[in-house]
Each structure stands twice: as C-alpha cells, then as structure tokens.
C-alpha positions in Angstrom: 0.0 -0.1 0.1 1.3 3.4 -0.9 0.5 6.6 1.0 0.8 10.3 -0.4 0.8 12.9 2.4 -0.3 16.5 1.9 1.9 19.4 2.7 2.0 23.1 2.0 4.7 24.7 -0.1 6.6 27.4 2.0 9.4 28.2 -0.5 10.6 27.3 -4.0 14.0 26.6 -5.6 15.1 28.4 -8.8 12.1 27.7 -11.2 14.6 27.6 -14.1 16.1 24.3 -13.3 14.7 20.9 -14.5 15.0 19.6 -10.9 12.6 22.2 -9.3 12.3 21.7 -5.6 10.4 23.3 -2.7 10.4 23.2 1.0 7.2 21.6 2.1 5.6 22.0 5.6 4.0 18.8 6.9 2.5 20.2 10.0 5.8 21.6 11.4 8.2 19.0 9.8 9.9 20.7 6.8 11.2 18.6 4.0 12.7 19.3 0.5 10.6 17.8 -2.1 11.0 17.4 -5.9 8.4 19.5 -7.7 9.0 18.4 -11.4 5.6 16.7 -11.7 3.8 19.9 -10.5 5.2 22.8 -12.6 2.1 24.9 -11.8 2.6 24.5 -7.9 3.3 28.0 -6.2 4.0 29.0 -2.6 1.1 28.4 -0.4 -0.4 25.6 -2.5 -0.9 22.1 -0.9 0.7 19.1 -2.7 0.4 15.4 -2.3 3.8 14.0 -1.7 5.0 10.4 -2.1 8.7 9.2 -1.7 10.0 12.8 -2.0 8.0 13.7 -5.1 4.9 16.0 -5.2 2.4 14.2 -7.5 -0.4 16.8 -7.6 -1.7 20.0 -6.2 -4.8 19.7 -4.2 -7.1 22.4 -2.7 -6.7 23.5 0.9 -10.1 21.9 2.0 -9.0 18.5 0.7 -5.6 18.8 2.4 -7.1 19.6 5.7 -9.5 16.8 5.4 -6.7 14.3 4.8 -4.5 15.9 7.6 -7.5 15.5 9.8 -7.7 11.7 9.1 -4.1 11.3 9.6 -4.2 13.0 13.0 -7.0 10.7 14.1 -5.0 7.6 13.0 -2.2 8.9 15.2 -4.4 9.5 18.2 -5.8 5.9 17.9 -2.4 4.4 17.9 -1.4 6.1 21.1 
C-alpha cells in the first residue's frame, strides 16, 4: 500500500532548473521535495507527496480533510 501525504509549499528553488524543488511543511516537519511533476505549484499551495515527489496540487479543504484523518489515526495508535 502506498501513501501520499499532503503538505504546504513554503518556498521554491530556482524555477529555471529541471529539478525544481520546494520546502514543504507537513504540520511542522519541513522537507525538501521534488516538484518536477507539478510545474504549476506555487508558494502556499498544497501538494500530495510520495517518496519525495509532489504528485499533484490539491485544494486546501481536501488537504485539511486528509490531515485530519491522519491525526485521528495517530491518536488511535497512542
């Protein structure tokens, strides 16, 4: 089973490069992610990330819904 996790773009690398990356905030955990598959993504957008690659841009409401489910799963495992 694969899992893509939503995160918010907080900064972007040089957009002229082929290997465009961005810093993504996953609820306080910041990671560098490859944005090659989402050239339309901008700072403030939410993206779904799987193994270091942003796969698609999603709207904020959907991102918050998924984040809420992940938080509930974490609470149940405690």
